C-alpha positions in Angstrom: 79.0 120.0 117.1 79.6 120.5 120.8 82.8 121.0 122.7 82.8 117.3 123.6 82.8 116.3 119.9 85.7 118.7 119.2 87.7 117.2 122.1 87.0 113.7 121.0 88.0 114.4 117.4 91.2 116.1 118.6 92.1 113.1 120.7 91.6 110.8 117.8 93.9 112.9 115.6 96.5 113.6 118.3 97.9 110.1 118.8 101.2 109.4 120.5 102.7 108.6 117.1 101.6 112.0 115.8 103.1 113.7 118.8 106.4 112.0 118.1 106.2 113.0 114.4 105.6 116.6 115.3 108.4 116.6 117.9 110.8 115.1 115.4 109.8 117.8 112.9 110.4 120.6 115.4 113.8 119.1 116.4 114.7 118.9 112.7 114.4 122.7 112.3 115.7 123.9 115.6 119.1 123.8 117.3 120.1 120.8 119.4 119.9 123.1 122.4 116.1 122.8 122.5 115.8 119.0 121.9 115.4 118.3 125.6 112.6 120.8 125.9 110.8 119.4 122.9 111.0 115.9 124.3 109.6 117.2 127.6 106.7 118.9 125.9 106.0 115.8 123.8 106.0 113.5 126.9 103.6 115.9 128.7 101.3 115.9 125.6 101.3 112.1 125.6 100.3 112.0 129.3 97.5 114.6 128.8 96.3 112.6 125.8 95.6 109.5 127.9 
């Protein structure tokens, strides 16, 4: 399995929906002070996932 295969499998697993789920889980266990930063990171992850 080459690096290309690993990247392809990662992109398949890391959908925008999954990113939103992870962001929601993080926001559920952190204070509201970091919600904006979590949202920013999630949006960047979605852009990089395209």
